[in-house]
N, C-alpha and C positions, 0 to 999 in steps of 0.2 A: 646242338649239331656236333657233339663229340669233342668240344673244346673245354668242357668243364668236368671237374672230378671232385668227388667228396659230397658229404651231406651237410654236416654242421661246420666243419672246417673245409671250405670249398675254394677251389682255385679255377681260374680260367686263364689259359695261356694265349698269347697272340704273337703274330709276326712271322716273317719268312727269312730264309737263310741269307738272302742278299738284298732284303728290303731295308727300310730305314732303321729297324731295330726289332728286338724281341723282348718279351716280358711276361708279366703275370699280374692278375688282380686276385687278391686273397680276400675272401669274405668269411666272416664268422670267427675271426681271430679274437680271443678274449682281450679285454682292455688291461692296461697296466703291466704288460709283458715288456721287460727291458730288452731292447733290441737296438743294435747299432749296425750301420752299413758295413763296418769292417767284419762283423760276424758273417754276414751274407756273402761278402766278398771272398772270405776265406774258403767257403764252399765252392764258389764260382771259379776260383783259381785252380781248384782240383779238377774241374771239368773243362776248363778253357783249352782251345787248340794251341798248338805251338809250344807246349810246355816241355817237350823232350824230343829226342831224336827218333822216337818210335811213334810219334803222333803226327797228325797233319801239320804241314808247315805254315798253315794260315796263321797270321799274327793278329790276335785280338786280345786286348786287355780285358774285355768283358767287364768293364767298370759299371757297377750298378748305381742307379739313381732311385731313391725312394721318393715318389711323387706325392703320396698321401698316406694317411692312416697312422703316422708316427709323429709324435710331438715331444720334444725335449727328451728323446731317448726312450719313450714308452709308447706302446700301441694304444690307440684311442678306442678300439672296438669297432671302428668304421673300416670300410674297404681299404686295403693296402695295395697300392699300385707300385710296381717295381719295373723299371725300364733299363735295358742294356742296348746301347746303340751299336749298330754294325759299322765297322771302320774299314777293314781290309777286304773289301769286296772286289771280285774280278768276274763280273758277269760275262765278259767276252770269252772266258774259258769254257763256257757252256753253250756257245752258239749252236754247235752241231746237235746238241741234245734237245733243242727246240723242236726238232722234227723227227729225231731218232730216239727210240726207246732204249734205255739202259736195261740189260737183262737183270731180272730179280729186283729191280727198283720199283718205286711207286709211280713212275712216269705213265705207264699204260693204264693203270687202274684209276689214277686221278683223271685222266682224259675220259675214261669210260664213265666215270661218275659225274663229273662237272662239265665236261666239254671244253675246259680251259684249265690251264695250270701255269704257275710260275716256274719256268724251267731253269731258272738261275740257281744252280747249286742244290736243286731239289725242293726249293721253296718251303712250303709248310711241312713236307715230309722229312726235311732235314733234321738231323739230331740237334741242330742249333735251337730247335724249339724247346729242348729240355732245359735250357737256361732258366726259364720260368719255373719249372718244376724244382730245380736245385735251389733257387732263391727261396721259394716257398718252403721247401724242405728244411732250410736252415732255421726258419722261424718255428716250424713244427718240432724240430729237434730241441729248440730252446724251451718250448712249452713242456715237452715230455720230460726233459731233464729237470726243470724246476718243479714240476708238479709231482713227478713220481720217481725221479732218479733214473729214468730209462736211458740206456746207452745203445747206440746203433753203430755197428762196425761192419764194413764190407771189405772184401779183398778178392783178388784174382786167385781162384782155386785151380783152374786148368786153362791152358792154351793149347789148342789142338790135342796132342796126346801127351803133353807134359803136365803132370798133376802134382801139386805141392802137398807137403805134409804140414797141416796146421790144425790146432785145436780151437774150434770156434768159441769155446767157453773161456779161453784165456788169452787169445790173440789180442795184441794191442795196436792202437793207431800208429804208434812209433815204429813198430815192426813193419807195418804195411807201407807207410810213407818213406821208409828208408831206401827205396829204390823206385825207378821210374815206371816199373810195370805194376806196382802196388801188390806185390806178392810177399807174404810174411816169411816165406822160406827162401833165405838169401841164396842158397846154392841153386835151387830151382829157378829163381828169378833170373839169374845170369843166363841160364840155358833158354829161358823164355825170350829174353831180350835178343839173344843171338838168332833165334828162330824167326822172330818178327822182322829183324833186319834183313835176313836172308830172303824171306818171302817178299818184303817190300822192294828189295833190289830187283826181283824178278818180275815186278809189276803185278803181283798177286796179293791176296789177303787171306787171313785165317780168323777163326772164331774161338770160342771157349766158354768157360763158366765162371760166374761171380758167385761167391758164397757170402751170405750176410747173416749176422746174428744180432738180435735185439735182446738186451739183458735188462733184468729188473722190471719186466712188463707186469703190471698189476694183474692179479687173478680177476677173471670176470669180464675182461674186454672181449668184445665180439657179440654177434647176434645170431640167433638160431636160423636155420633154414636158408633163406636166400642171401643173407648178409653175413654168413659165416666169416670169421676173421681170415681164414686161409683163402676163402673165395675172393674177398676183397683184395688181399695181397696178390693173389694170382692175376686178377684183372690189372692191378697197378703195374706189376712187373711186365705182363704181356703187352701193355700199352706202350712200352719203351721201344724206340726204333731198334731194329735188328734182333729183337728178342724172339726166341723160337721155342722156349721151354721153361717150365716152372716145376720145382720140386720143393716139398717141405718135409722136414724130418727124414724118415727113411726113404721117402720118395719111391721111385720105381724099384729100388733094391729091396724094399719091404715085401714086394710080391714074391720074393724067393724064400720067405720065411713062413713058418707055421705060426698060428696064433699064440701058441705057448712060448714061441721064441720072440714074437714081435711085441706082445703086450708090455706096457710099462707098469710094473707092480708098484704099489704105494707103500710108504712108510712114514713115520713121524720123526722129524729130526729133533736135535737136542733143545731146540727153541719151541717145540710143540707145533711146528708148521708141517702140514701134510705135503709131502714131496713124492716124486717118482724116482725109482732106483735108476731107470734108464730114461732116455728121452727120444724114443723112436717116433713119438707123435710130433716132435718138433715144437713143443710148447703150446700146442692147441689141441683140444679134444672137444668134439661136438660143436666145433666152430667158435669155441670160447677159450681164451687164454687160461692155462692152468698154473701159471706162475713160474714154469721152467723157461729156460732160454728159448726164444723163437729162432729156429735155424732154417734158412731157406736157400735155394740155389736158383740162379737165373742163367739160362743158356742163350748165348748170342752167336748168330751166324757170322760167317766171314763177310766183311764189308762188300756190299754189292758192286760199288763202282771201282773198277780196276783198270789198269793201263794195258792189259793184254787184249788183243783183238778177239772179239766174239761175234757170233752171228746174232742178228736182230732184224727188226723191221722199222720202217718209218711210220708216221701217223697215217699215211695213205695205204699202208700194208705192203709196201715194196721191200723186198728182202735186201739186206745190206750188211756191212761189217762195221763194227765200232770198237775203237780203242779209246776209252774215256780219258778226257783231260781233266784239269782241275786239281784241287788239293784234298786228299782223302786219307783217313787213317788206314794203315795196313792191317790194324787190329783194333777193334773198338774197346776191348776189355779194360785197359788201364783207365780210360775216361768214363767208362760205364759204371765204375765203382761208386762215385758220388751220386750218380743217377739212381742206382738201385737203393742206396741208403735214403735218398730223398723220398722215393715212392713208399718205402717202408714207413718212414717217419710220417708222411701225410696220412696213411691209413691208420696208424696207431693213434695219432693225434685226433683224427676224426672220431675214432671209436672211444677214445678217452672222454671226449666231450659228450658223445651220445650216451655213454654209460653213466656219466655224472647226471645228465639230464633226466634219464629214466630211473636210475636206481640210487642216485646220490642225494636227491632232494627230499622225497617223501618216503619215510620208512614205514613198512607195514606194521600194524599192531596185531599181536597174537594173544 
């Protein structure tokens, strides 16, 4: 019913924004992977609310509890259940939204589909659901790092019309985490923070773009036709709350080039490895990783819930006005970074296991 993602490394998330808690069940994780709650917590801390002056003021520690699947610091190969309990809930802030639809939110569509919804903070459509994704992504990152040395790094590339200068091939986690907006360009980061504060104070919101790079991805990951690596990455990114666009490699800018300008020519490096001179393909060709860095971008819209008064209707169709209450991010981008990284990790981990299952066990004889 849309709550499960992946093939061999499969996750199912559960919970609502203001319910008892949220979490994830991970199935298909290989045994004997060393994992500690602190490693998962480190990723959740990057996602949690209330972490800075430019995020929602909701105070949640987002402390994770590993309920199953891990014993003495190692995975068992059995389902891993991770729970994060909700603490700072204020359902009374959302009373008006029980009968009135927030513009551009999921209120009206959830009612249209199910005829019932948890209106407290958005319920299942809230970005709080992504806690389970980020927790599972922490384990996927560990598998990718140990098995293949894969490194996944995301950062805020643009907020509204402010775009940073960053080289995805060399950008570091330290540069990204050096400021509260998670932008590796320190000068641009300051202007981004000022803009977010200005928009927040006016009761409005803004969007932008997260760029993400996966380094040291083994050649051959991905499947032809329907399960192309970029197709699965696109689905993963577009499943995130507030996501409105996906690009990989040259993306839409590539449409402005001729084939002679866009093609990635081959060469053999000093180690005898076949490489490409450029990387406009974004590390994937024919749906399969070519060994170059996978570089993608995710576009996020302005947060739908804002404090400014807007036209809307009630569940009965009566026209009215709504100035939303509650606690919301004026810009989702800083907290979206670990979410994007998690989804990329889940896809790559799943394809790593699928590749090993199909191509790594039985070798053809010639």
